[in-house]
N, C-alpha and C positions, 0 to 999 in steps of 0.2 A: 703204554709209551712206545713199545716196539712196533705196534701196529701203526701208530702215528708216524714213526720214522720210516717204516716200509712204504707207507702211502707217499711220504715226501720223496723218497728215493725214486719212486715210479713216476713223479711228475715230469712234465716238460716235453713229452713225446708229441710230435705232430704240430706244435705251436711255436717252436723255437724260431727266433729270428736268425738272420745270417750272422749277426754279431754275437757278443758274449751273452751267455745265459747264466745268470747269477744264482747262487745259493743265497737266500735271504732268510735270516732269523729275525722274526718280529716279536719283540717283547710287548705285552699288553697287560693291563690290569684286569678289572672285572668288565667283561664285554657284555653290553646290553644291546638288545635287538631293536628297541624302539627308535624310529628314525630321527627323533629330536634329541637323542642322547649323543654326546660327543663320541662315546666309545663305539657307536654303530659304525664309525668310520674304519674300525679295525678290519671288518670283513670287506668293506669297499676298497680299501687300500690294498690289503693282502690279495683279495681276489683280482683286483686290477693288475697287480704285478704278475700274478700267476697267468692271467689272460694274455700277458705280453711274452709268455714263454719262460718265465723265471720259476725256480723251484723254491717255494715259500713254506716255511714252518712257523706257525704262530704258537708262542709259549705264553699262556695267559694265566692270571691268578684264579679266575672263575668266569663263568658265563651262563647266560640264561637260555641259550638255544644252540647247543653244540652242532646239531644237524645242519642248521642254517650256515654256520661258519664253515663246516666241512663242505657244504654245497658250493662254496666259493672257489673250490678247486685247490685247497691248501691242506697241508698237514696240520694237526692240532694236538698240542699237549696242554693239559690242564693241571694246575697245581692243587687246587681245592675244588673238587667237583661239587661238594656239598656246601660250598661257601655261601653264606647269606649275603644279601646285597649290602648290609651295613657292617659286616664283619671284615673290616679293612685293615687288620693288623699287618703292617708292612714288613716287619723283620723276616719272618719265615719265607715270604714270597721273594724278597730281594735275594736271600741266600740261595734259594732254589734257582732263580734266574741266572745267577752266576755259574751254578753247576751246569745248567743247560748250555750256557755260552761256552764253557770250557769243553764240553763234549762235542759241540758243533764248531770247533775251531776251524777257521777257513771260510765260514759264512760271513757275509756282510750283515751288519747288525743295524736294524731299524728299530728304534724304541718309540712306542706310541703311548708311553706312560711316564709320568714325572718321577717315578720311583726308581727307574733303572736307566742308566745312561746308555746311549747308543752311538755308533759311528755317525749315523744320521738320526736326528732326534726331533720328534714332533709330538708333544704330549697332547692327546685328545681326551684324556680323562680329567675329571674335576679334581684339582689339587686341594691341599689342606686349606690354603688361603681362601679359595673359592667356596669351600664347604662352610668355613666359619663366617666369612663376610656375608655369604648368602643368607645365613640365619639372621644376622644382625640387621640386614637391610630389610628383611620382610617380616620381622617380629619385634615386639617391644624388647628392650634390653634384658629385662628379668626373664622373660619367656625364652629368649635365645640362650641366656646363660644356663637355664634349666635344661634346655634341649641338648646343650653340649655334654651334659652328664651322660646322655645316651650315645655319645660319639667319643668315647675315651681315646680312640685312635688318632684324633686330629693332631695332637701334639707329636705323637710318634711319627705320623706321616710327614709332618713338617720337618722334623729332624732327618728323616730318611730322604726327603726331597733335597735338603741342603747337602747331604752326603753325596747323593747322585750328581748334583750340580758340580761339586768339587771334582769328582771323578771324571765327569764329562769334560771339564776344563782341561784336566791333565791328558785326557784321551784326544782332545782336539775335536770334540763332537761338532758336526755341522748342524746347526739349529735352523730349521726351516720356519718361515713365517708366512702366514696367509692372513688376509683380511685386516680387520680393524686393530690398530695398535700393535701389529706384528703377530697376532694370532696365538695359537695354542688352541685350547678347546673352543673358545668363542670364534677365533679367526677362521679356522678350517670349517666350522659349522656353517659359515656363509656359502661355502662351495656346494655345488650340486650339478644336476644335469637338467636340461630343459624339460619341463614337465608337459605331458600330454593331458590336456584337460578332458575329464571323463564326462561325456554327454549323458550317460546313464546316471552317474552320480549327481549331475546337475539337476536332472528331473526329479530324482529320488529325494534329494535334500530339500528342494523347493516344495515338493509335495508334503514332506514330513513337517516342514516349518510353516506350511500354509501360505506360501509366498507365490504370487502370480508369476507366470512364465515371462510376462512382459516387464516385470519390475527390474529396476537397476539395483542390484544387490552389492553392498559393500561389506566385505568381511573385515571385522575389527578385532584386533588383539589388544586388550586393555590390561596393562601391567600394574605396577604399584602406583595407583592413581592418587594424586592430590585432588581435593574437592574442586579447586579452580580449574584444573585440567579437564576433569569430568564434565563440569558445567560448560566449559568452552566447547568441548566436542559435541555435547548434546544441543547446545545453542546453534552450532554449525549444522547439525542434522535438521533442526527445525527450519533454519534459513534455507538450506538446500532443498527441502521438501516444498517450500513455497514456490520455487522455480521448477522443481521436478517432483510432483506429488507421488510418483511411483518409486521413489528412492527408499530403500530399506537397509538399515544397518543391522547386521548379524553380529552380536557382541559375544566374544569368548572372554570370560573373565572369572576370577576367583571371588568376585564380590557382586554377585547378581542382584542382590537386594539394593545396594547402593546405586547401581547403574539404572535399575528400573525406577527408583525414586527420582533420580536426576532427570530421566526422560520425562517423567510425569510433571515435574516442576516447570519444565520449559515448554510443555505441551506437544512433545513429539513421540509419546509412548506408542502410538499406532504405527510409527515407522521404525521402531526398534524391537528386534527379536533377541532376547537374552538366552543363550544356550549354556552358559557356564563354561567349564573347561572340557576339552574333548581331545581324544587321540586321533580323530579323523579330520585333521585340519585340511588335508589334501582334498577331501570331499567337499568341505566348505568352500575352499578356493575354487574348485571346479564349478560350484554353483554361483560364483560371484563375478561381478563385472569390474570390480576395483577393490582396493584394500586400504585399511587405515591402521596405524599402530600408534598407541599412546603408552608412554611409560614414565616412571618417575625420573628425577634428575640423576639417580644412581645407575641408570641403565640396567636395571634388573632384567634378567632373561638372557637367552642365548643369541638373540638376533635372527634365529632361524625363520621366524614368521616372515620378516621382510624379505629374506633371501628366497624363501619358497614362493612368496607372492610374485616376486620379480621373475623367477624362473617359470612361473605359470603364465607369464605374459600379461600380468595385471599392472595397472598404474597404481602406485603406492603414495599415500600421503601419510607422513609420520611427524609426530611431535619431536622437538629438538632433543629431548632427553631419552628417547626410546633406544633400547639396545639394537644395534645394527643400523642406526641411522646414517653412519658413515658411508654405507653403500649408496645412499641417495646423493652424496656429495660428489660422486664421480660423474664426469660428463657423460651424457647419454644414458644415465642409469634407468630412467623410466619412472621418476617419482619426484616429489617435492617435500620440503620441510616446512612445517607450520608451527607457529608459536602455540603452545598447548592451551593457553588461556584465552585465545582470541577467536570468538565464535564467527566473526566475519571471515577470517582467513580459512577457518574450517569449512564454512559454507561454500566459499569459492573453490576450495580444493575438492570437496565432495561433488559439487556440481560439474567441475571440469573433468571428472574421471570418464564421463560418457564418451566412448569411442577412442579412448587413449590406451596405449599398451606399454608394458615394461618389458624387460628382458634381463637375463642373467648377466652379471657384471663380468666383463672381459677379464680373463685370467683366473677366474674362480669356477670355471667349468670343471666338473669332476675329472674329465680326461686330462685337463691341463694340470690339475693338482697331482694326479698320479704320475704324469710325465715328468713333472719337476722332481718328485721323490725318486723316480727311476734314475734321472740324470745325476742326482746327488749321490745315490748309491754307486752308480758307475764311476763316479769321481773319487771314491774312497781309495786312497793309494795303498798298494800292497795287499789288498784283499784277495782271497782266493775265489775263483769262479769256475763254474763248469762250462766248457765250451762244447759245441757239437763235435762228438768224436773223441773227447778227451778232457783232461783236467789241466788248467793252467793257472798262472798267477798274473794278475793285472797289476802292473807297477804304476 
């Protein structure tokens, strides 16, 4: 802990702005490094603030890659270094967080977890409600109920989140909102930076999947599929291939057997490559010329696929129920919304991808997100800050 504090005290040299350089205490839950996890934003936000010259200390419940977080240029304190990913008992962590805040009096407090209130608050972790409803959306009721037995912390977390909300209201927390419905984990998950498509990955992925270099490849994320939506998409692939025989759909799905069977039923199996779920979505997007997203009416998923496809410059066709579809409702988003059961609309959308491009939604660029958080922290009245050459209080 002393080492983390000393590292934090030494931050800020050489990169300070002419204005105020803030001390920022960042509360976070379990920090995961996978880019599709909401908590991966802890390092991106903390590192972004540090890169702007501020002195940042991250106090988190646990993490899976401490070296990576320290590599963002921030100090790190960890409550439970040996914490398992599912050991989410909130009480001890909340109490420890209060102790850290008391010790770091004078810092501006940014909370990135629903368990601990902050002067500026943006929860990027999955809350109790998301954990429970996610199970019931993706599993039969009985199975989901049995699964909850293995997550006894859900009720305790829900109570802890309610307590934090009450304290945040009394504190006057500034709640930041990004993306669909005002954000939180899903909203900020839409943000990102323009992606550079990897030419080497494009060649490698196509070679591994035995797809011709000249083919028009559509990367598809298939969520909680109804049979009608699956048949609609596959019927669209069959129709699009009549006009563009070189079109190939690369399907990322948890239900590969169902997708393969649906493709066979409508006669487009030769134009569908099913790869199951993968953590290398960026490589698949680099190998693609367009993207399609299909989800159930519940909007299961993070919406990250649509956001990443847009930031990769791909045109996106999405069913009306897919998570993240709101990004395509913005003017100039680079995509279109298709009724999931309509093979004709899917055929037109897939055929129309050739030569079209998308782009990251204005205001959701990573730099814009971090800038907005920085301005919110600067606006916290009466917070203590470090200035070049001395310590002052910002009123």
